[in-house]
Structures are given as structure tokens and as C-alpha cells.
C-alpha positions in Angstrom: -0.9 43.4 -5.6 -0.8 43.0 -9.4 -2.7 40.4 -11.3 -2.2 39.2 -14.9 -3.9 36.6 -17.1 -1.3 34.4 -18.6 -1.1 31.5 -21.0 1.3 28.7 -20.3 2.1 25.7 -22.5 2.8 22.1 -21.6 5.8 20.6 -23.3 3.5 18.9 -25.7 2.0 22.3 -26.5 -1.3 22.2 -24.6 -2.4 25.7 -23.6 -2.8 26.2 -19.9 -4.3 29.6 -18.9 -4.1 31.0 -15.4 -3.9 34.0 -13.2 -0.5 35.3 -11.9 -0.7 37.4 -8.7 2.4 39.3 -7.7 3.5 41.7 -5.0 3.8 45.3 -6.1 7.6 45.2 -5.6 8.1 42.0 -7.5 9.5 38.7 -6.1 12.1 36.0 -6.9 9.8 33.3 -5.5 6.7 31.9 -7.1 4.1 29.4 -5.9 2.8 27.1 -8.7 -0.5 25.8 -7.7 -1.9 22.6 -9.2 -5.6 22.1 -9.0 -7.3 18.7 -8.2 -9.1 16.2 -10.3 -11.7 17.8 -12.6 -10.7 21.2 -11.1 -9.6 24.5 -12.6 -7.6 27.6 -11.7 -10.5 29.8 -10.4 -13.3 27.7 -8.9 -12.1 26.8 -5.4 -12.8 29.6 -2.9 -9.7 28.8 -0.9 -7.6 30.3 -3.7 -8.5 33.7 -2.5 -7.0 32.8 0.9 -3.9 31.4 -0.7 -3.3 34.5 -2.9 -3.7 36.9 0.1 -1.4 34.8 2.3 1.4 34.3 -0.2 1.3 37.9 -1.3 1.7 38.9 2.3 4.8 36.8 2.4 6.2 38.5 -0.7 5.7 35.6 -3.0 4.0 35.5 -6.4 1.2 33.0 -6.9 0.2 31.3 -10.1 -3.0 29.2 -10.3 -3.3 27.6 -13.7 -5.3 24.9 -15.6 -3.8 21.6 -16.5 -5.0 18.9 -18.9 -7.1 17.4 -16.1 -9.4 20.5 -15.8 -13.1 19.9 -15.6 -14.6 16.5 -16.6 -14.4 16.4 -20.3 -13.1 19.5 -22.1 -11.6 20.9 -25.3 -8.1 22.1 -24.9 -6.0 24.0 -27.4 -2.9 22.1 -28.6 -1.3 24.5 -31.0 -4.1 25.6 -33.4 -6.1 22.4 -32.9 -8.5 21.2 -30.2 -8.0 18.0 -28.2 -10.6 16.5 -25.8 -9.1 15.5 -22.4 -10.2 16.7 -18.9 -10.2 14.7 -15.7 -12.2 11.8 -17.2 -9.6 11.1 -19.8 -6.2 12.4 -18.6 -3.3 10.1 -17.9 -1.5 10.8 -14.6 2.1 10.6 -16.0 1.2 13.5 -18.4 1.4 15.8 -15.3 5.2 15.8 -16.0 4.5 17.5 -19.4 2.2 20.1 -17.7 4.6 20.9 -14.9 7.7 20.9 -17.0 5.9 23.7 -19.0 4.9 25.6 -15.9 8.4 25.4 -14.3 10.1 26.5 -17.5 7.6 29.4 -17.8 8.3 30.5 -14.2 12.1 30.5 -14.9 11.5 32.5 -18.1 9.7 35.1 -16.1 12.8 35.5 -13.8 11.7 33.5 -10.8 14.6 31.6 -9.2 12.8 30.0 -6.3 9.7 27.8 -6.9 7.2 26.4 -4.4 5.0 23.6 -5.7 1.5 23.6 -4.3 -1.1 20.9 -5.0 -4.7 20.3 -3.8 -6.2 16.8 -3.7 -5.1 15.0 -6.9 -2.8 17.9 -7.5 -0.8 16.7 -4.5 0.0 13.4 -6.3 1.1 15.5 -9.3 3.5 17.8 -7.5 5.0 15.1 -5.3 5.5 12.8 -8.3 6.9 15.6 -10.4 9.5 16.5 -7.8 10.5 12.9 -7.3 11.0 12.5 -11.0 12.7 15.9 -11.8 14.5 17.0 -8.6 14.8 20.5 -10.1 17.0 22.6 -7.7 14.8 25.6 -8.3 12.1 23.9 -6.3 12.6 24.8 -2.7 9.4 23.6 -1.0 6.2 21.6 -1.5 2.7 22.3 -0.1 0.2 19.5 -0.1 -3.4 20.4 0.5 -5.6 17.4 1.4 -3.6 14.6 -0.2 -5.8 11.5 -0.7 -5.4 7.7 -1.0 -6.7 7.7 -4.6 -7.4 4.0 -5.1 -9.0 3.5 -1.7 -11.4 6.4 -1.7 -13.9 4.9 -4.3 -14.4 1.8 -2.2 -15.6 3.9 0.7 -17.8 6.2 -1.5 -19.3 3.4 -3.5 -19.1 0.3 -1.3 -17.3 -2.8 -2.4 -20.1 -4.4 -4.5 -20.6 -1.2 -6.6 -16.8 -0.6 -6.8 -16.2 -4.1 -8.2 -18.9 -3.6 -10.9 -17.1 -0.4 -12.0 -13.8 -2.2 -12.0 -15.1 -5.1 -14.0 -16.7 -2.9 -16.6 -13.5 -0.8 -17.0 -11.3 -3.9 -17.4 -13.8 -5.3 -19.9 -13.5 -2.2 -22.1 -9.7 -2.0 -21.8 -9.4 -5.7 -22.7 -11.6 -5.1 -25.8 -9.2 -2.3 -26.9 -11.7 0.5 -26.0 -9.8 2.6 -23.4 -11.7 5.8 -24.3 -15.1 4.2 -23.5 -16.8 6.3 -20.7 -18.0 4.0 -17.9 -20.4 4.8 -15.1 -18.3 6.0 -12.2 -20.3 7.9 -9.5 -17.2 9.1 -7.7 -16.6 11.6 -10.5 -18.6 14.8 -10.6 -20.3 13.9 -13.9 -20.5 10.2 -13.1 -18.2 9.2 -16.0 -14.6 8.1 -16.4 -12.7 6.7 -19.4 -12.0 3.0 -18.9 -8.3 3.4 -19.6 -7.9 6.2 -17.1 -9.7 4.2 -14.4 -7.6 1.1 -15.0 -4.2 2.8 -15.4 -4.5 5.5 -12.8 -7.3 4.8 -10.3 -6.5 1.3 -9.3 -3.8 0.2 -6.8 -0.3 -0.1 -8.1 -0.4 2.9 -10.6 2.2 5.6 -10.8 0.1 7.9 -8.6 -0.5 5.3 -5.9 1.9 6.5 -3.2 -0.3 8.1 -0.6 -1.1 4.6 0.6 -2.7 5.3 3.9 -4.3 1.9 3.7 -0.9 0.4 4.4 -1.0 1.9 7.9 1.4 4.3 9.6 4.4 2.0 8.9 3.7 1.7 5.2 6.5 2.7 2.8 6.5 5.0 -0.2 9.6 5.3 -2.4 8.2 8.5 -4.0 7.6 10.3 -0.7 10.9 9.1 0.7 12.7 10.6 -2.2 11.5 14.2 -1.4 14.4 16.1 0.1 12.8 19.6 0.4 10.5 20.8 3.2 6.9 19.7 2.9 3.9 21.4 4.4 0.7 19.4 4.6 -2.7 20.9 5.5 -5.8 18.8 6.3 -9.3 19.6 7.6 -10.9 17.4 10.2 -14.1 17.4 8.2 -12.4 16.3 4.9 -14.9 14.1 3.2 -12.1 12.5 1.2 -10.2 11.4 4.2 -12.3 8.4 5.2 -10.0 5.6 4.4 -8.0 5.6 7.7 -8.0 7.5 11.0 -6.2 10.8 10.8 -3.5 9.6 13.3 -2.7 6.8 10.8 -2.5 9.3 8.0 -0.2 11.6 9.9 2.0 8.6 10.9 2.3 7.4 7.3 3.3 10.9 6.1 5.8 11.8 8.8 7.4 8.3 8.5 7.9 8.8 4.7 8.7 12.5 4.3 11.9 13.5 6.0 11.1 17.2 6.5 7.4 17.2 7.0 5.1 19.6 8.9 1.4 18.7 9.2 -1.3 21.3 10.1 -4.8 20.2 10.9 -7.7 22.8 10.6 -10.6 21.9 12.9 -14.0 21.6 11.0 -12.5 22.3 7.5 -13.8 20.3 4.6 -11.8 18.9 1.6 -12.0 22.4 0.0 -11.4 24.1 3.4 -15.0 25.3 3.8 -15.4 26.5 7.4 -11.6 27.0 7.6 -10.6 29.6 5.0 -9.3 32.1 7.6 -7.3 29.4 9.4 -5.9 28.2 6.1 -4.6 31.7 5.4 -3.0 31.8 8.8 -1.3 28.4 8.3 0.2 29.6 5.0 1.4 32.9 6.5 3.0 31.2 9.4 4.8 28.4 7.4 
């Protein structure tokens, strides 16, 4: 296996560093892995399992940062710094990040692309494919996709959730979308009011894993996906508390036409207690 530190750029010129892992003999297929909310390209231990599994299949694997990395962070945009991170990113900007990553992959000679996302990254890769339908994208892997607007209600309770929502809406209505509100769901307990109102409430562009609608719920975004989709959950996923797993499975299989779901017993949201099984799932699919 060969590994290389690389620097990608979004189409609005934000630098996105990452690590490219490649088989010794090269490959025409690359997996572009999109980290979750407040994540990065190196922190999750399951990345080691993914690299080993995909290399064994003869695929290259790229884990890279996007503008939603960490909580608040300085990112290079050209020669200047901008402050974004998960607290301030806007979901639709994932199109700019993934456009840059896909074009970079093509420029390196890869002709087949697999989009992989973890947690909030699942929303990004599914939305990207639905919007772009790039024929180079042959498959999508969704690792622990969540019902983003519903999760906070379960973590916070309805009363605390309504307080957060009210404060965010007050700031947005006052024209202060960048104000950081208290939001205990986030790792640093902060979120920009505009990000919360535009992207973390029901009805936003990223609200299409709507397990709360039940197994018969409809998702235009998911129904538009016409490539094979592999979905991997753990039974101990702390972010999958909004609906029973059978409802989640029904919702996904009813909306995604070519969908295979794998469940890893005892694995958490980051596949703790299930890394070996995760590797096997990837190798066998």
C-alpha cells in the first residue's frame, strides 16, 4: 500500500487536506470518504478498517477534510483564512466541497468513484449524488445515516430543545446568524444560529433521512439515487434513538431502489466494538 498526503480544493478555493491510500499496483477506482459533523480525515479509528478493506479490494481510498471539520476552525481559502467548521458551515456548500473532490479524483486518473459518508457525511454524499448524477459515481456507502432534525429532541428533551430553537430564531430574526448559541448536542456546546435554523430544523435541504415519518415515509432525494447503496449500522449506535431499527430499515429500503443494509451487533455510532466486522462488511460488499 502507498500513502500520500494531498491537498484538494473546493470549487470556492477552500483547501481540503487528506490522505490518499492506494494499492501498490494502482487502481481505476477510488473511494471518497466524507467525515461527519465536526469531524476530520484522521480521528475516527474505523478509518483504519476502511483503508485495509478497500485496499484489499484493489480500490484507492481518500479521507479528506471538508469545511465542516472540527467545531470552529480556520481554513485556507486561497492565501487568506476563513473561519467555518461544523458550527458555522451551511449544508448546501457540500456541493462545492464534493465538486472539488470529484474533479480532483478525475484529474488523478480515477474513472470509477465510490462516495462514502459517515453520519452527517451520509447526508452530504446522498444529496450530492442526487444533485449531480455524475456518471463516474458507481456506488454510495452510507455509514450510520441519522435523522438530523429529530436527534436533538431525544438528546436534549423537548423543553430544552425548544429553548435552543427559540434562541436561534431570535438571533436570526435580529440579523445575527453568526451568533453562537448554546447547543449541547454539539461537541463544544455551541452552534451558529443561522446554521441551526437553516440546516438542523425539519424541512431543510439535508432533511431526507426522515425516520420519524415511519417505514412508509417518502424521500425524493433518496428515491432519485439510481446506483447501488450499502448502508452499515451498529445496534449500539447512540445516534439511532429516534425510531426502532426495523422502522429505519423499512424507510431506507422503501426509498432506495438498490439498497443493502448490514447491521453490526454491539457497534456504536463510530463502530466501536465492531471494527473487525466493519472491515468484513466492506470486503464482502
